[in-house]
C-alpha positions as CSV (number, residue, x, y, z in Angstrom):
1,M,0.0,0.0,0.0
2,T,1.4,3.4,-1.0
3,A,1.4,6.4,1.4
4,E,-1.4,7.9,-0.7
5,E,-3.5,4.7,-0.4
6,A,-3.2,4.9,3.4
7,V,-4.9,8.3,3.5
8,P,-8.7,8.1,3.7
9,V,-10.5,9.6,0.6
10,A,-12.3,12.2,2.8
11,D,-8.9,13.5,4.0
12,R,-7.5,13.6,0.5
13,L,-10.5,15.5,-0.8
14,R,-10.0,18.0,1.9
15,D,-6.3,18.5,1.0
16,I,-6.5,18.7,-2.8
17,R,-5.0,21.8,-4.4
18,G,-6.6,21.5,-7.9
19,I,-8.9,19.4,-10.0
20,V,-8.4,18.1,-13.5
21,F,-11.7,17.3,-15.2
22,D,-12.1,15.2,-18.3
23,L,-14.5,16.8,-20.8
24,D,-16.5,14.3,-22.9
25,G,-18.6,12.1,-20.7
26,T,-17.6,14.0,-17.5
27,L,-18.6,17.7,-18.0
28,V,-20.3,17.5,-21.4
29,L,-21.6,15.2,-24.1
30,G,-21.4,15.9,-27.8
31,D,-21.9,14.0,-31.0
32,R,-19.6,11.5,-32.7
33,R,-17.7,14.4,-34.3
34,N,-17.3,16.2,-31.0
35,H,-19.9,18.9,-31.8
36,G,-23.2,19.9,-30.2
37,L,-21.7,19.9,-26.7
38,V,-24.3,19.9,-23.9
39,P,-23.4,20.2,-20.2
40,L,-24.0,17.1,-18.0
41,P,-26.2,17.5,-14.9
42,G,-24.6,19.7,-12.3
43,A,-21.4,20.4,-14.2
44,V,-21.9,24.1,-14.7
45,D,-23.0,24.7,-11.1
46,L,-20.1,22.6,-9.7
47,T,-17.4,24.3,-11.6
48,A,-18.8,27.7,-10.7
49,A,-18.8,26.8,-7.1
50,L,-15.2,25.6,-7.2
51,T,-14.2,29.0,-8.8
52,A,-16.1,30.9,-6.1
53,R,-14.4,28.8,-3.4
54,G,-10.9,29.5,-4.9
55,L,-10.1,25.8,-5.7
56,P,-8.3,25.9,-9.1
57,W,-9.7,23.6,-11.8
58,L,-9.3,22.9,-15.5
59,T,-10.5,20.5,-18.1
60,F,-8.2,18.3,-20.1
61,T,-9.6,16.7,-23.2
62,N,-7.9,14.4,-25.6
63,G,-9.9,16.0,-28.4
64,T,-8.1,18.0,-31.0
65,T,-10.9,19.2,-33.2
66,R,-10.6,22.7,-31.7
67,T,-7.9,24.8,-30.2
68,P,-8.0,25.1,-26.4
69,E,-9.3,28.7,-26.9
70,A,-12.0,27.5,-29.2
71,Y,-13.0,24.8,-26.7
72,A,-13.1,27.4,-24.0
73,E,-15.3,29.7,-26.1
74,T,-17.7,26.8,-26.8
75,L,-17.9,25.9,-23.1
76,R,-18.6,29.6,-22.2
77,G,-21.4,29.5,-24.8
78,I,-23.1,26.6,-23.0
79,G,-22.9,28.1,-19.5
80,F,-19.4,27.4,-18.1
81,D,-17.5,30.4,-16.7
82,L,-13.8,29.7,-17.4
83,P,-10.8,31.5,-19.0
84,D,-9.1,30.1,-22.1
85,E,-6.2,28.9,-19.9
86,A,-8.6,26.5,-18.1
87,V,-8.8,24.2,-21.2
88,L,-5.9,21.8,-22.1
89,T,-5.7,19.6,-25.1
90,P,-2.9,17.3,-26.3
91,A,-1.7,20.3,-28.4
92,T,-1.0,22.2,-25.1
93,S,1.1,19.4,-23.6
94,A,2.7,18.8,-27.0
95,V,3.9,22.4,-27.1
96,D,5.4,22.1,-23.6
97,H,7.2,18.8,-24.5
98,F,8.4,19.8,-27.9
99,L,10.0,23.0,-26.7
100,A,11.6,21.1,-23.8
101,R,12.9,18.5,-26.2
102,G,14.1,21.0,-28.8
103,H,11.6,19.9,-31.5
104,R,11.3,22.8,-33.9
105,S,9.3,21.2,-36.7
106,A,6.4,18.8,-36.7
107,L,4.4,16.9,-39.4
108,V,0.9,17.1,-38.0
109,L,-1.8,14.6,-39.0
110,G,-4.8,16.7,-37.7
111,G,-6.6,19.9,-38.2
112,D,-6.0,23.5,-37.1
113,G,-7.1,22.6,-33.5
114,L,-3.8,20.6,-33.3
115,K,-1.6,22.8,-35.6
116,E,-2.4,26.3,-34.4
117,P,-1.0,26.0,-30.8
118,L,2.2,24.6,-32.3
119,R,2.4,27.5,-34.8
120,R,1.9,30.1,-32.1
121,A,4.7,28.5,-30.1
122,G,7.1,28.9,-33.1
123,I,7.1,25.3,-34.2
124,E,7.2,24.8,-37.9
125,I,4.3,22.8,-39.4
126,V,5.6,20.5,-42.1
127,A,3.2,19.4,-44.8
128,P,2.6,15.6,-45.1
129,V,3.7,15.5,-48.7
130,G,6.5,13.4,-50.3
131,K,9.5,12.6,-48.2
132,P,9.5,15.4,-45.6
133,A,12.0,16.0,-42.8
134,A,10.7,16.9,-39.4
135,D,11.6,16.6,-35.7
136,A,8.3,15.1,-34.8
137,V,5.1,13.5,-36.2
138,L,2.1,14.4,-34.2
139,V,-1.2,12.5,-34.8
140,G,-4.6,13.6,-33.6
141,W,-8.3,13.6,-34.7
142,Y,-8.1,13.2,-38.5
143,R,-10.8,11.4,-40.4
144,E,-9.6,12.9,-43.6
145,F,-6.4,10.8,-43.4
146,T,-5.1,9.5,-46.8
147,M,-2.6,6.9,-47.9
148,D,-0.3,9.7,-49.3
149,E,-0.2,11.2,-45.9
150,L,0.6,7.8,-44.4
151,E,3.5,7.5,-46.7
152,A,4.8,11.0,-45.9
153,A,4.6,10.4,-42.2
154,C,6.4,7.1,-42.5
155,H,9.2,8.8,-44.4
156,A,9.5,11.5,-41.7
157,V,9.8,8.8,-39.1
158,F,12.4,6.9,-41.2
159,G,14.3,10.2,-41.3
160,G,14.4,10.5,-37.6
161,A,11.1,12.1,-36.5
162,V,9.7,11.0,-33.2
163,L,6.2,9.7,-33.4
164,Y,3.6,11.2,-31.0
165,S,0.0,10.4,-30.4
166,S,-2.6,12.7,-29.0
167,S,-4.5,9.7,-27.6
168,Q,-4.3,5.9,-27.8
169,S,-7.8,5.3,-26.5
170,V,-10.0,3.4,-28.8
171,F,-13.3,5.2,-28.0
172,F,-14.5,8.5,-26.5
173,A,-17.9,9.2,-25.0
174,S,-20.6,10.8,-27.1
175,A,-24.4,11.3,-26.8
176,E,-24.7,8.5,-29.3
177,G,-22.6,6.1,-27.2
178,R,-19.0,5.1,-27.8
179,A,-17.4,6.8,-30.7
180,L,-14.1,5.6,-32.4
181,G,-11.1,7.9,-32.2
182,T,-8.5,8.2,-34.9
183,S,-5.1,8.7,-33.3
184,R,-4.6,5.1,-32.3
185,A,-5.6,3.7,-35.6
186,I,-3.3,6.1,-37.6
187,C,-0.4,5.5,-35.2
188,A,-0.9,1.8,-35.6
189,M,-0.4,2.0,-39.3
190,I,2.7,4.2,-39.0
191,S,4.1,1.9,-36.3
192,S,3.5,-1.2,-38.3
193,V,5.4,0.2,-41.3
194,T,8.3,1.9,-39.4
195,G,8.6,-0.1,-36.2
196,A,8.5,3.1,-34.2
197,T,6.6,3.2,-30.9
198,E,4.4,6.3,-30.3
199,Q,4.7,8.5,-27.3
200,I,1.5,9.9,-25.9
201,V,1.2,13.6,-25.2
202,G,-2.4,13.6,-24.0
203,K,-4.0,11.6,-21.2
204,P,-2.8,9.4,-19.5
205,S,0.8,10.3,-20.1
206,S,3.2,11.8,-17.6
207,I,3.7,14.6,-20.2
208,G,0.0,15.4,-19.9
209,V,-0.2,15.3,-16.1
210,R,2.9,17.5,-15.7
211,C,1.3,20.1,-18.0
212,A,-1.9,20.1,-16.0
213,A,-0.1,20.3,-12.7
214,A,2.0,23.2,-13.9
215,R,-1.1,25.1,-15.0
216,L,-2.7,24.5,-11.6
217,G,0.4,25.4,-9.7
218,A,0.3,22.2,-7.7
219,D,2.2,19.0,-7.3
220,P,0.5,16.1,-9.3
221,R,0.0,14.2,-6.0
222,D,-2.1,17.1,-4.7
223,L,-4.6,16.9,-7.6
224,A,-7.9,15.2,-8.1
225,V,-8.5,13.8,-11.6
226,V,-12.1,13.3,-12.5
227,G,-13.1,11.3,-15.6
228,D,-15.0,8.4,-17.2
229,D,-12.3,6.2,-18.5
230,P,-10.2,3.8,-16.4
231,E,-7.5,3.7,-19.1
232,L,-7.2,7.5,-19.3
233,E,-8.1,9.6,-16.3
234,M,-7.8,6.8,-13.7
235,A,-4.6,5.6,-15.1
236,M,-3.2,9.1,-15.1
237,A,-4.2,9.7,-11.5
238,R,-2.8,6.4,-10.3
239,A,0.6,6.9,-12.1
240,A,0.9,10.4,-10.7
241,G,-0.2,9.6,-7.2
242,A,-3.2,11.9,-7.6
243,L,-6.8,11.2,-6.3
244,G,-8.8,9.4,-9.0
245,I,-12.6,10.1,-9.1
246,A,-14.6,8.1,-11.7
247,V,-18.0,9.1,-13.1
248,T,-20.4,6.8,-14.8
249,T,-21.9,9.4,-17.2
250,G,-19.5,8.4,-20.0
251,I,-18.4,5.1,-21.6
252,H,-18.3,2.8,-18.5
253,P,-20.8,1.8,-15.8
254,A,-20.0,1.5,-12.2
255,D,-19.4,-2.3,-12.3
256,R,-16.6,-1.7,-14.9
257,Y,-14.6,0.2,-12.2
258,A,-15.4,-2.3,-9.5
259,A,-14.1,-5.2,-11.6
260,L,-10.7,-3.6,-12.0
261,P,-7.6,-4.8,-10.0
262,P,-7.2,-2.8,-6.8
263,Q,-4.2,-0.9,-8.1
264,Q,-6.2,0.4,-11.1
265,R,-9.5,1.2,-9.4
266,P,-10.6,4.8,-8.8
267,H,-10.3,6.0,-5.3
268,L,-14.0,7.1,-5.5
269,T,-16.8,6.4,-8.0
270,V,-19.8,8.7,-8.4
271,S,-22.8,8.7,-10.8
272,G,-21.9,12.1,-12.1
273,V,-20.1,15.4,-11.3
274,D,-23.3,16.7,-9.7
275,R,-22.5,14.2,-6.8
276,L,-19.2,15.9,-6.1
277,A,-21.0,19.1,-4.9
278,A,-21.8,17.3,-1.6
279,L,-18.3,16.1,-1.2
280,L,-16.1,19.0,-2.1
281,P,-17.1,21.6,0.4
282,A,-15.0,19.7,2.9
283,A,-12.2,19.8,0.5
284,T,-12.3,23.6,0.1
285,G,-13.1,24.5,3.7
286,T,-16.3,26.2,2.7
287,P,-19.6,25.1,4.3
């Protein structure tokens, strides 16, 4: 049993210094193309209460169809009160990691939601044409993917580019049920051809959790991570020593979490974020 495991959940809730929320299936639900987002019950009220109490929070989505700023604008349009900085995507953590690693160019298989944050950080976007040279290949949501782009990405990796994936999860939660992602499938093709193993920049990677912790100004072990996927948010929480809180409003029911090995289970499972309102006042010291 780790030191964190020995501390009761109620005590850990009281001591958290920031909360990382998943987006799809936790705070909102959209369609299979990640559009038409609608808040889940209690999500707007809970996040507003956290802000009023001074407990920092942000939302980290593995979605890359929008820039973080565009996600924030969309969320404000459906009732959430949050600044642009309160939304992280794999593009956010990729920028942090690429700059730290000295990557100055990237072949991006994805749209402007993935490319624009890199451009703003001064990272050159290399077109997936021919036999390009790049420091990195970054894969995100990209249903327009073609064989020509596969060939270009493989040549970039053959030439020394490091392969990165926004997310290796098979599905994400939508109002229509489980929807298939694209990053894993595209990376599988590139890996099969080149023999390269992708590094994940989104959840549940250490790259992602370090980015979130830095934005919240807290140690990863002092965070609560709230989400609907045991292979993403709960895995990220466990690896970082954070408090993992699972919700059943996304892709998995409660019995899916209960069936996990003890070391992979969430520390707490609730039916939705609305249930956290009754638990978090003790965490923030506000009645």
